[in-house]
C-alpha positions in Angstrom: 40.9 -22.2 -40.5 37.6 -23.9 -39.4 34.5 -22.3 -40.7 32.5 -20.5 -38.2 28.8 -21.2 -38.0 25.6 -19.7 -37.1 25.1 -21.8 -33.9 27.7 -24.5 -32.4 25.6 -27.5 -32.3 27.9 -28.8 -29.4 27.0 -25.5 -27.0 24.3 -26.7 -24.7 21.2 -24.6 -24.1 21.0 -22.9 -20.8 17.4 -23.2 -18.8 15.2 -20.5 -19.9 15.6 -17.7 -17.2 13.2 -15.5 -18.9 10.0 -17.4 -18.0 10.2 -18.5 -14.1 7.1 -18.8 -12.5 6.2 -15.4 -10.9 5.5 -15.0 -7.2 2.0 -13.9 -8.2 1.3 -16.6 -10.4 2.7 -18.9 -7.7 0.3 -17.2 -5.0 -2.8 -17.1 -7.1 -2.1 -21.1 -8.0 -1.8 -21.7 -4.1 -4.8 -19.5 -3.7 -7.4 -21.0 -6.1 -6.6 -24.7 -4.9 -6.9 -23.5 -1.1 -10.2 -23.6 1.1 -10.0 -20.2 2.2 -13.0 -18.1 2.1 -13.0 -15.4 -0.6 -12.7 -12.5 1.6 -9.4 -13.9 2.8 -8.3 -15.0 -0.7 -9.0 -11.2 -1.6 -7.1 -10.0 1.4 -4.0 -11.9 0.5 -4.1 -10.9 -3.0 -4.3 -7.3 -2.0 -1.4 -7.5 0.5 0.6 -9.3 -1.7 0.1 -7.1 -4.7 2.1 -7.6 -8.0 5.8 -8.4 -6.5 7.2 -8.8 -10.1 6.4 -4.9 -10.7 7.6 -2.7 -7.9 6.9 0.6 -7.7 9.1 2.6 -9.7 10.5 -0.7 -11.8 10.2 0.6 -15.7 9.1 -2.1 -18.0 11.3 -1.1 -20.7 14.4 -3.2 -21.5 17.4 -1.3 -21.6 20.6 -2.0 -23.4 24.2 -0.2 -23.8 24.8 1.7 -27.2 28.2 3.4 -26.0 30.1 4.8 -23.0 32.4 7.6 -23.8 35.1 8.5 -20.6 36.9 12.1 -20.2 39.4 12.4 -17.5 38.3 9.5 -15.3 40.9 6.9 -13.7 43.3 5.7 -16.4 41.6 7.8 -19.2 42.9 11.3 -20.2 41.1 12.7 -23.4 37.7 11.6 -24.4 37.7 7.8 -25.3 34.6 6.1 -26.8 33.7 2.4 -26.5 31.2 1.3 -28.8 28.6 -1.2 -28.1 26.0 -3.2 -30.0 22.8 -2.4 -28.2 21.6 -6.1 -28.8 22.1 -9.6 -26.9 25.1 -10.9 -27.9 28.7 -11.2 -26.1 31.2 -8.6 -26.4 34.8 -8.9 -25.0 36.8 -5.8 -24.3 40.3 -6.9 -24.2 43.6 -5.1 -23.2 46.6 -5.5 -21.1 46.6 -4.4 -17.3 46.9 -0.6 -17.3 45.1 -0.1 -20.6 42.4 1.6 -19.5 39.4 -0.8 -20.0 38.4 -1.5 -16.6 37.9 2.8 -16.6 35.4 2.1 -19.2 33.5 -0.6 -17.1 33.6 1.5 -13.8 32.2 4.6 -15.8 29.2 2.7 -16.8 28.6 1.7 -13.1 29.5 4.7 -11.8 27.1 6.6 -14.3 24.0 4.3 -13.4 24.7 4.1 -9.6 26.6 7.0 -8.3 29.6 4.8 -7.2 31.7 1.7 -8.2 32.0 -1.3 -6.1 36.0 -1.2 -6.7 36.0 1.8 -4.0 33.7 0.2 -1.2 35.9 -0.8 1.7 39.1 0.8 0.3 41.2 3.2 2.1 41.1 7.0 1.3 44.3 6.7 -1.0 42.1 4.4 -3.6 39.3 7.0 -3.1 41.0 10.1 -3.6 43.1 9.3 -6.8 40.5 8.7 -9.1 40.8 11.8 -11.4 43.0 11.4 -14.4 46.5 13.0 -14.1 46.8 13.9 -17.5 43.3 16.0 -18.0 43.0 19.3 -16.7 39.0 19.6 -16.7 36.2 18.1 -14.8 35.9 14.0 -15.4 32.8 13.1 -17.4 31.1 10.0 -18.1 28.4 9.5 -21.0 26.7 6.5 -21.1 24.3 6.1 -23.9 21.4 3.4 -23.6 18.7 2.3 -26.0 15.4 1.8 -24.3 12.8 -0.5 -25.5 9.8 1.4 -27.5 12.2 4.8 -28.0 13.4 5.8 -31.2 16.7 7.1 -30.4 19.2 6.5 -27.4 19.1 8.5 -24.0 22.1 9.7 -22.6 23.3 9.4 -18.9 26.0 12.2 -18.2 28.1 12.0 -15.2 30.3 14.8 -14.4 32.3 15.6 -11.0 32.8 19.4 -10.1 34.3 18.5 -6.9 37.0 16.1 -6.2 34.4 13.9 -4.1 34.0 10.7 -6.0 30.7 10.1 -3.9 28.8 13.5 -5.1 28.7 13.4 -9.0 26.1 15.4 -10.9 24.0 13.3 -13.1 21.4 13.9 -16.0 19.3 11.9 -17.9 18.2 13.0 -21.2 15.7 10.6 -23.1 13.9 11.3 -26.2 10.6 12.8 -25.5 11.3 12.9 -22.0 13.6 16.1 -21.6 16.3 16.2 -19.3 16.5 15.3 -15.6 17.7 13.5 -12.7 18.6 9.8 -13.3 15.7 9.2 -10.8 13.1 9.9 -13.3 14.4 6.4 -15.1 13.0 4.6 -12.1 16.0 2.3 -12.0 17.2 2.8 -8.3 15.5 -0.6 -6.9 16.3 -2.8 -10.0 20.0 -1.2 -9.7 20.1 -2.9 -6.1 18.0 -6.0 -6.8 19.2 -7.1 -10.2 22.9 -5.2 -10.2 24.1 -6.0 -13.9 27.8 -5.2 -12.6 30.5 -7.6 -11.6 33.7 -6.2 -11.1 36.6 -8.6 -10.1 36.5 -7.4 -6.3 32.7 -8.3 -6.3 33.6 -11.8 -6.9 35.0 -12.5 -3.5 32.1 -10.5 -2.0 29.7 -12.7 -3.4 31.2 -15.9 -1.8 32.8 -14.4 1.2 30.0 -12.1 2.3 28.1 -12.8 5.5 25.2 -15.6 4.9 22.7 -13.1 5.8 23.9 -10.8 2.8 23.9 -13.9 0.6 20.4 -14.2 1.4 19.4 -10.9 1.2 20.8 -10.5 -2.1 18.9 -13.7 -3.7 15.6 -12.9 -1.7 15.5 -9.3 -3.3 15.8 -10.7 -6.9 13.1 -13.7 -6.3 10.8 -11.0 -4.7 10.6 -12.6 -1.4 10.7 -9.3 -0.1 7.2 -9.1 -0.9 6.1 -12.0 1.2 7.9 -10.6 4.4 6.3 -6.9 3.6 3.0 -8.6 3.2 3.4 -10.6 6.4 4.3 -7.3 8.2 1.2 -5.6 6.6 -0.8 -8.4 7.8 0.6 -8.3 11.3 0.2 -4.4 11.6 -3.3 -4.9 10.4 -3.8 -7.7 13.0 -2.5 -5.3 15.7 -4.5 -2.6 14.7 -7.4 -4.7 14.7 -7.0 -6.4 18.1 -5.9 -3.3 20.1 -9.6 -2.3 20.9 -10.3 -6.1 21.9 -7.0 -6.3 24.0 -7.9 -2.9 25.4 -11.1 -3.9 26.5 -9.9 -6.9 27.8 -7.5 -5.3 29.8 -9.7 -2.8 31.5 -12.4 -5.4 31.9 -11.6 -6.4 35.4 -10.9 -3.0 36.9 -14.0 -1.8 35.6 -16.2 -4.6 37.2 -14.5 -4.1 40.1 -15.7 -0.4 40.3 -19.0 -1.2 39.0 -19.2 -3.9 41.9 -18.2 -1.4 44.7 -20.9 1.0 43.5 -24.2 1.5 45.4 -25.7 2.8 42.6 -28.4 0.7 40.9 -27.2 1.4 37.4 -24.0 0.2 38.3 -25.4 -3.0 39.3 -27.4 -3.2 35.9 -23.9 -2.3 34.1 -22.2 -5.3 35.9 -25.0 -7.6 34.8 -24.6 -6.4 31.2 -21.1 -6.5 31.4 -20.5 -9.7 32.9 -23.7 -11.7 33.1 -25.1 -14.4 30.6 -24.4 -13.4 26.9 -22.3 -10.3 28.1 -21.6 -8.1 26.9 -25.0 -6.6 26.2 -23.4 -3.1 24.6 -27.0 -1.9 23.9 -28.1 -1.9 27.7 -24.5 -0.3 28.5 -24.7 2.3 26.0 -28.5 3.2 27.5 -27.1 3.5 30.9 -24.0 5.9 29.7 -26.4 7.8 27.7 -28.7 8.1 30.5 -31.8 6.7 28.5 -35.1 6.4 30.5 -35.3 2.8 29.5 -32.0 2.2 31.2 -33.1 4.1 34.4 -33.8 2.0 37.9 -37.2 2.6 39.5 -35.4 3.7 43.0 -33.7 6.4 40.6 -36.9 7.2 39.5 -38.4 7.6 42.6 -35.3 9.8 44.3 -35.3 12.1 41.1 -39.4 12.3 41.7 -38.7 13.1 45.5 -35.8 15.4 44.3 -38.3 17.3 42.0 -41.3 17.7 44.5 -42.6 21.2 45.3 -44.9 21.4 48.2 -47.4 24.2 48.9 -46.1 27.8 48.3 -46.2 29.3 51.7 -46.2 32.9 50.6 -49.2 32.1 48.3 -51.0 30.3 50.9 -50.1 32.9 53.3 -51.3 35.6 51.1 -54.7 33.6 50.5 -55.4 33.0 54.2 -54.7 36.5 54.9 -57.5 37.3 52.3 -59.6 35.0 53.6 -59.6 36.3 57.0 -60.0 40.1 55.9 -62.8 39.1 54.0 -64.4 37.6 57.4 -63.7 40.6 59.4 -65.4 42.9 56.6 -68.5 40.6 56.7 -68.3 41.0 60.7 -68.4 44.7 60.4 -71.4 44.9 57.9 -73.3 42.9 60.2 -72.8 45.3 63.1 -73.8 48.3 61.0 -77.2 47.2 59.9 -76.4 46.8 56.6 -77.3 43.1 56.9 -80.7 44.0 58.4 -81.4 46.1 55.8 -80.5 43.5 53.3 -82.9 40.7 54.9 -85.9 43.5 54.9 -85.4 43.9 51.4 -85.4 40.4 50.5 -88.3 39.8 52.7 -90.3 42.7 50.8 -89.3 41.8 47.7 -90.3 38.1 48.1 -93.9 39.6 49.6 -94.1 42.2 46.6 -93.3 38.8 44.5 -96.3 37.1 46.0 -98.7 40.2 45.9 -98.1 40.2 41.9 -98.8 36.8 41.6 -102.0 36.9 44.1 -103.8 40.1 43.3 -107.1 39.2 44.3 -106.0 38.0 47.8 -108.0 39.9 50.3 -105.9 39.7 53.2 -102.1 40.2 54.0 -100.2 37.0 53.3 -97.3 38.1 55.8 -99.6 39.2 59.1 -102.7 38.2 58.1 -104.9 41.3 58.4 -107.6 42.4 56.2 -105.6 44.7 54.9 -104.7 43.8 50.9 -101.6 44.1 49.4 -102.9 46.4 46.8 -101.3 48.6 44.2 -100.4 51.1 46.9 -98.8 48.8 48.9 -96.9 47.5 46.3 -95.8 50.9 45.0 -94.5 51.8 48.8 -93.0 48.2 48.9 -90.8 48.8 45.8 -89.9 52.1 47.0 -88.9 50.9 50.3 -87.0 47.5 48.8 -85.0 50.0 46.7 -84.0 51.8 49.7 -83.2 48.8 51.7 -80.9 47.4 49.1 -79.0 50.5 48.5 -78.2 50.5 52.1 -77.8 46.7 52.2 -74.8 46.6 49.1 -72.0 46.7 51.4 -73.1 43.7 53.1 -73.3 41.7 49.6 -70.0 42.5 48.7 -68.7 41.5 52.1 -70.2 38.2 51.3 -69.1 38.0 47.7 -65.5 38.8 49.1 -65.8 36.1 51.5 -66.8 33.4 48.7 -63.7 34.6 46.8 -61.4 34.4 49.5 -62.6 30.9 50.1 -62.1 29.7 46.3 -58.8 30.8 46.4 -57.7 29.2 49.3 -59.2 25.9 48.2 -57.5 26.6 44.6 -54.0 26.3 46.2 -54.7 22.8 47.6 -53.5 20.3 45.1 -53.7 16.7 45.2 -50.8 14.7 45.8 -48.8 13.3 43.1 -49.2 9.7 41.8 -45.6 8.6 43.4 -45.6 10.3 46.5 -43.0 9.3 49.3 -44.3 7.6 52.4 -43.1 10.0 54.8 -45.5 12.9 52.7 -48.6 10.9 52.9 -50.0 12.2 56.3 -49.3 15.8 55.5 -50.3 16.0 52.1 -53.8 14.1 53.1 -54.0 16.9 55.8 -53.4 19.5 53.1 -55.8 18.0 50.6 -58.9 17.7 53.5 -58.8 21.6 53.4 -60.6 21.7 50.0 -63.5 19.8 51.9 -63.9 22.4 54.9 -67.1 24.5 54.8 -66.4 26.9 57.8 -64.2 29.7 56.4 -62.8 30.5 59.6 -61.8 26.8 60.1 -60.6 26.6 56.6 -58.2 29.7 57.2 -56.8 28.1 60.1 -56.3 24.7 58.9 -54.9 25.4 55.3 -52.3 27.7 56.8 -51.0 25.2 59.3 -51.5 22.1 56.9 -49.3 24.0 54.3 -46.7 24.8 56.7 -46.4 21.3 58.1 -46.5 19.7 54.3 -43.9 22.3 53.1 -41.3 21.5 55.8 -42.2 17.8 55.1 -41.2 18.4 51.1 -38.3 20.1 51.7 -37.2 17.7 54.2 -37.7 14.7 51.8 -36.2 16.7 48.7 -33.0 17.3 50.5 -32.7 13.8 51.2 -33.0 12.6 47.9 -31.2 15.1 46.5 -28.5 14.2 48.6 -28.6 10.6 47.9 -29.0 11.1 44.1 -25.7 13.5 44.6 -23.7 10.8 46.2 -25.1 8.1 43.5 -24.2 10.3 40.5 -21.0 11.0 42.1 -20.1 7.2 42.0 -21.8 6.7 38.7 -20.1 9.8 37.1 -16.7 7.6 37.3 -18.3 4.6 36.4 -19.8 6.5 33.3 -16.2 7.7 32.1 -15.1 4.2 32.6 -17.8 2.5 31.0 -17.6 5.1 27.8 -14.2 4.7 27.5 -14.6 0.8 27.7 -17.5 0.6 25.2 -15.6 2.9 22.7 -13.1 -0.4 22.7 -15.7 -2.8 22.7 -17.7 -1.2 19.8 -14.4 -1.2 17.8 -13.5 -4.7 18.8 -17.3 -6.0 17.6 -16.9 -4.0 14.6 -13.3 -5.7 13.8 -14.0 -9.2 14.9 -14.9 -10.6 11.1 -12.0 -8.5 9.3 -9.5 -9.7 12.2 -10.7 -13.0 11.5 -9.9 -12.8 8.2 -6.6 -11.1 8.9 -5.5 -14.3 11.1 -6.6 -16.6 8.4 -4.5 -15.1 6.2 -1.7 -14.8 8.3 -1.7 -18.6 9.1 -2.0 -19.4 5.4 0.6 -17.1 4.6 3.1 -18.3 7.0 2.4 -22.0 6.4 3.0 -21.3 2.6 5.9 -19.0 2.5 8.4 -21.8 2.8 7.2 -23.6 -0.2 6.6 -20.5 -2.1 10.0 -19.5 -1.2 11.3 -22.8 -3.0 9.2 -22.7 -5.7 10.4 -19.3 -6.6 13.7 -20.3 -5.9 14.0 -23.5 -8.3 14.5 -21.7 -11.7 17.0 -19.4 -10.4 18.8 -22.3 -8.6 18.3 -24.5 -11.8 20.1 -21.7 -13.8 22.9 -21.6 -11.3 23.3 -25.2 -11.5 23.6 -25.2 -15.3 26.3 -22.6 -15.1 28.3 -24.4 -12.5 28.3 -27.6 -14.5 29.8 -25.7 -17.4 32.2 -23.9 -15.4 33.5 -26.9 -13.0 34.3 -28.9 -15.8 36.7 -31.7 -14.5 36.4 -30.8 -10.9 35.2 -32.9 -8.3 33.1 -30.7 -6.4 29.2 -30.9 -7.1 26.7 -28.5 -6.2 23.3 -30.1 -5.0 20.4 -28.0 -3.8 20.4 -24.5 -2.9 18.0 -23.2 0.0 17.1 -20.3 1.9 16.8 -20.6 5.3 15.2 -18.4 8.0 13.3 -15.5 7.0 13.9 -11.7 5.9 13.8 -10.6 9.6 15.3 -13.5 11.3 18.8 -13.1 13.2 20.0 -16.5 11.4 19.2 -16.3 7.8 21.3 -17.7 5.0 21.7 -19.3 1.8 22.4 -22.7 1.9 24.3 -24.9 -1.1 24.8 -28.2 -0.6 28.0 -29.5 -2.0 29.8 -32.9 -2.5 33.6 -33.5 -3.2 33.9 -36.8 -4.9 30.4 -37.8 -3.4 30.9 -36.6 0.2 29.2 -33.7 1.6 31.2 -30.7 2.4 31.8 -27.1 3.0 31.8 -25.4 -0.4 34.2 -22.4 1.2 36.4 -24.8 2.8 37.1 -27.3 0.0 37.0 -25.3 -3.2 40.1 -23.6 -5.2 40.1 -20.0 -5.6 39.0 -20.9 -9.4 36.4 -22.8 -8.1 35.0 -20.2 -5.9 34.8 -17.7 -8.3 33.0 -19.9 -11.0 30.5 -20.4 -7.9 30.4 -16.9 -7.3 29.6 -16.3 -11.2 27.1 -19.4 -11.1 25.5 -17.2 -8.2 25.6 -13.5 -10.0 24.5 -14.6 -13.4 21.1 -15.7 -13.1 20.5 -12.9 -10.8 21.6 -10.3 -13.3 19.5 -12.0 -16.0 16.4 -12.2 -14.0 13.3 -11.8 -16.3 12.4 -9.2 -14.1 15.3 -6.8 -14.5 14.6 -3.9 -16.8 18.5 -4.2 -17.8 19.2 -6.1 -21.1 22.9 -6.0 -20.0 25.5 -7.5 -18.1 29.1 -5.9 -17.6 31.4 -8.7 -16.2 34.9 -7.0 -15.4 37.8 -9.8 -15.2 35.8 -12.8 -14.4 38.8 -15.2 -15.8 41.4 -14.5 -13.2 42.7 -18.0 -11.1 40.6 -20.1 -13.6 42.5 -23.2 -15.2 42.1 -23.5 -19.2 38.9 -25.9 -19.0 36.9 -23.6 -17.0 37.7 -20.7 -19.1 36.0 -22.8 -22.1 33.1 -23.4 -19.9 32.9 -19.5 -18.7 32.7 -19.1 -22.9 29.7 -21.4 -23.0 27.9 -20.1 -20.2 28.5 -16.6 -21.6 27.4 -17.5 -25.0 24.5 -18.9 -23.7 23.6 -15.8 -21.8 24.4 -13.5 -24.7 21.2 -15.1 -26.4 19.2 -13.1 -24.6 21.4 -10.5 -22.9 23.9 -7.9 -24.1 27.0 -9.5 -22.1 30.2 -7.1 -22.1 32.9 -8.7 -20.8 36.4 -6.6 -19.5 39.8 -9.2 -19.5 43.5 -8.7 -20.0 43.6 -12.8 -20.2 43.6 -13.9 -24.0 42.4 -17.3 -23.0 38.9 -16.2 -23.0 39.1 -14.7 -26.6 40.6 -17.9 -27.4 37.9 -19.9 -25.9 35.4 -18.4 -28.1 37.6 -19.1 -31.2 38.3 -22.5 -30.3 34.6 -23.4 -29.7 33.1 -21.5 -32.8 31.5 -19.4 -30.7 30.1 -15.8 -32.2 31.6 -12.7 -30.2 32.3 -9.3 -30.5 36.1 -8.2 -29.5 37.2 -4.7 -28.9 40.7 -3.9 -28.2 41.6 -0.9 -25.8 44.9 0.4 -26.1 46.6 3.4 -23.7 49.3 5.6 -25.3 51.1 8.6 -24.0 49.4 10.6 -21.3 46.7 8.4 -21.0 45.3 8.6 -24.7 43.0 5.6 -24.8 41.9 4.2 -28.1 39.5 1.3 -28.9 39.6 -0.9 -32.0 37.4 -3.5 -33.5 39.1 -6.7 -33.3 36.4 -8.8 -34.7 32.5 -9.2 -34.3 30.4 -12.2 -35.2 30.2 -10.9 -38.6 33.9 -10.0 -38.8 34.7 -13.3 -37.4 32.8 -15.1 -40.5 34.4 -12.8 -42.9 37.8 -13.7 -41.7 36.5 -17.4 -41.9 35.6 -16.8 -45.5 38.6 -14.9 -46.7 40.8 -17.8 -45.1 39.1 -20.3 -47.0 39.4 -18.6 -50.2 43.0 -18.2 -49.8 43.6 -21.7 -49.1 45.2 -23.6 -52.2 44.4 -26.8 -53.4 40.7 -27.0 -51.9 38.2 -29.4 -53.5 35.6 -27.8 -56.0 32.8 -28.1 -53.3 34.4 -25.7 -50.9 34.0 -22.9 -53.4 30.4 -24.1 -54.5 29.0 -24.9 -51.1 31.3 -24.2 -48.4 32.1 -20.5 -49.3 28.4 -19.7 -50.1 27.4 -21.1 -47.0 29.9 -19.1 -44.9 28.9 -15.7 -46.9 25.4 -16.9 -46.1 26.2 -16.7 -42.5 27.8 -13.4 -42.7 24.4 -12.0 -44.0 22.2 -13.9 -41.7 24.0 -12.5 -38.7 24.2 -9.1 -40.5 20.0 -9.4 -40.7 19.7 -10.9 -37.4 21.7 -7.9 -35.8 19.3 -5.4 -37.4 16.3 -7.3 -36.5 17.3 -7.4 -32.6 18.0 -3.6 -32.9 14.5 -2.9 -34.9 12.4 -5.1 -32.4 13.9 -3.3 -29.3 13.2 0.3 -30.7 9.5 -0.6 -31.2 9.3 -2.3 -27.6 9.0 -6.1 -28.4 9.3 -7.9 -25.4 12.6 -10.0 -25.1 10.7 -13.4 -25.1 8.8 -12.2 -28.1 11.8 -10.9 -30.1 13.7 -14.0 -29.4 10.9 -16.2 -30.8 10.5 -14.0 -33.7 14.3 -14.3 -34.8 14.5 -18.2 -33.9 11.3 -18.5 -35.8 12.7 -16.9 -39.0 14.0 -19.6 -41.2 15.9 -19.1 -44.2 17.9 -16.2 -45.5 14.8 -14.4 -46.9 12.8 -14.5 -43.9 16.0 -13.4 -41.6 16.3 -10.7 -44.0 12.5 -9.6 -44.2 12.7 -9.4 -40.1 16.0 -7.2 -40.4 14.8 -4.9 -43.2 10.8 -4.7 -42.1 10.6 -6.4 -38.6 8.3 -8.9 -40.1 9.5 -12.2 -41.2 6.4 -12.6 -43.7 7.5 -9.6 -46.1 9.9 -12.1 -48.1 8.7 -10.8 -51.5 10.0 -7.3 -50.5 13.7 -8.0 -49.7 15.4 -7.9 -52.7 13.6 -4.4 -53.8 14.8 -3.2 -50.1 18.2 -4.7 -50.6 18.7 -3.1 -53.7 17.2 0.5 -52.4 19.4 0.3 -49.1 22.6 -1.0 -51.0 21.9 1.6 -54.1 23.6 -1.6 -56.1 22.0 -4.1 -58.0 24.7 -6.8 -57.7 23.3 -6.8 -54.1 20.5 -9.0 -54.9 22.6 -11.1 -56.9 24.9 -11.6 -53.9 21.8 -12.8 -51.3 20.8 -14.9 -54.5 24.0 -16.8 -54.6 24.5 -17.4 -51.0 20.9 -18.9 -51.1 21.7 -21.2 -54.0 25.0 -22.0 -52.0 22.9 -23.9 -49.4 21.3 -26.1 -52.3 22.5 -29.3 -53.2 23.8 -28.1 -56.6 25.6 -25.3 -55.2 26.8 -22.1 -57.0 29.5 -21.0 -59.3 32.0 -18.2 -58.0 34.5 -16.7 -60.5 36.1 -14.5 -58.1 35.6 -15.7 -54.6 37.5 -12.6 -52.9 35.3 -10.1 -54.9 32.2 -12.0 -53.9 33.3 -11.8 -50.4 34.0 -8.1 -50.3 30.6 -7.8 -52.0 29.1 -9.7 -49.2 30.9 -7.6 -46.6 29.7 -4.5 -48.4 26.0 -5.6 -48.2 26.6 -6.8 -44.6 27.8 -3.4 -43.4 24.8 -1.6 -45.1 21.9 -4.2 -43.8 23.2 -4.8 -40.3 21.4 -1.7 -39.2 17.9 -1.2 -39.0 17.6 1.9 -41.1 19.8 4.3 -43.0 21.8 7.0 -40.8 22.0 4.5 -37.6 25.1 4.9 -35.8 27.0 2.2 -34.6 
């Protein structure tokens, strides 16, 4: 047997699907090079967000550790399929009906709640899924290793009822307790990066509607984010543009209503609305709010006239009556002699005053007689004055009453206001002239008449002004209501003008960039699909050219376009390909999607991919799966022995598990080989081969044994790095960067390839056997030019196997 090597130098490397240009990076690069303003760039970045990390999508990579099935489909009693939770290829083989597909369906159903196998099937298919040889409730238990977790998590799926679509699923994760599977955040990734491909789905991948193929690819490219961003921007544009559109729609009717109004405010509003530099929102706001600055002179005059108050006729009448009563009292006093007494008293008082100033005058100053105004006369005169004044007091009171009454009438006469209607000028001038009338009787007559005339005139003017104001205000109120609504839209439109411009610039840029962004994002996946097709097509004359997405997510016609040529001639892929070629094409489309870097699933489960493939394509499929196995846990269920043989023929490492079904659906899983066992078998075959040259034992056999240990330590390194949450890319770099057996051992034992000095001590401790270190040393020596001696090759192989089985796990007690 040809010895298996660590890596087949003939196997081509697939393109690196784990580091495609992300949509976010493509957008940022394009925005940085654009001439858009910073607010528009910021807006685009905000609406695009981080499309590679949709809400709820977990960052941790997940691997399958095992699946146990009970009473589900072809499995009766509990059967467990162990899997290595790390990158690599595992073939689960068995004849048709052995129960292997029940494991595949169990994994898919536990994670998704359903299986693609039953989609579109009749009730006969959907109703007969319980195993006939098991009486209890069906149960599927999937153990997964989540990056960063110290122990595996468990997904348990049971069916208390007969409805396959209604399982009860729990998710138990270390440090997080037990809850529903929704807590894992896998719902969206399971739709976008579905890691399951049953045989029934191969046909759907290539025979589905063009729009369905477009949608499947667009989802994994994150192109839905572009559509969502465009829709969000359009919604923003509509919201921001709505006030402006409403203002524009209302403007003609509003302008017509203002033009039909006779209110001067309407004319002012119309000018502010449609004149030069319109609209003048400040003036319109002042008009609506009734501010004085926006009031028209005519309206001011009308309001002044409507507020005018003329003479109070009651007060005027009372004052005039008092004046006339005072006149009557004065007349009565005059008729009674009280006035004469008053006059005499005043005359005597003046004579007495004169006599007191001129005591030596010999004659009377009044009559000229020689009788002087002496003291006797003065005494008599004073007595007479007192008597006369007492008699004349009624006359004085009458005169004072008249004076007060005259003042009362004149005080009611007010001057005309500054803004006086023309119709009131004459009546108000007559009323004002009453203040200058000296004669009391004339004052009474004129004031009363003038007051009545002016009051009637004011009432008439006031009523007319109020009527006109009412008419104007009635029409204006309707205008104000419409203006108020229009102003609300106009103000919102003015506030939205700048952001609306930013949104429209963003929409224009995004529309122009979407096509190029879509192709840039698609290119790495298309290259990966192209590489897969090249490996699968082998001697096929069908060449796969460019892959394009046409249309948009919302377009009625959208499809995934694949340029295909047959012997150099353009053709339709679905029309010219054989069934095997179509299945190969389906795999080429599916695998890059499942292996997308953004997918949290480190595993891919494929059921029966070999059907209809000729032998050359099966060998190509083995190469493809081997390439994917460098970064993914690839689990393939197949009854076709050709795939296992293709791995063997091409010396590609693979783990093979055989599924057998006995009576009453008792299913057993036995390991056939794995990359470590494969290398051990090669070593044993070499050791049993007779007549080999000495170099075979001193160089080749130690080299094969070294491969066994390298694979064991590498397996431990992957699991250890995954447990501490190392990213896939970093883990792969660490494994590839570990050169030499001791460096690989240090990475597997400690997670640190630099700790080569601690390797021997740790191996001795782990294996509890001092000879384990000697085994490592001999495997190292065998790679040197001098080789190594080996007295008991078979015993040495057993010792290598013992060491490999201990160190292939990252720590003691780890279950496989």
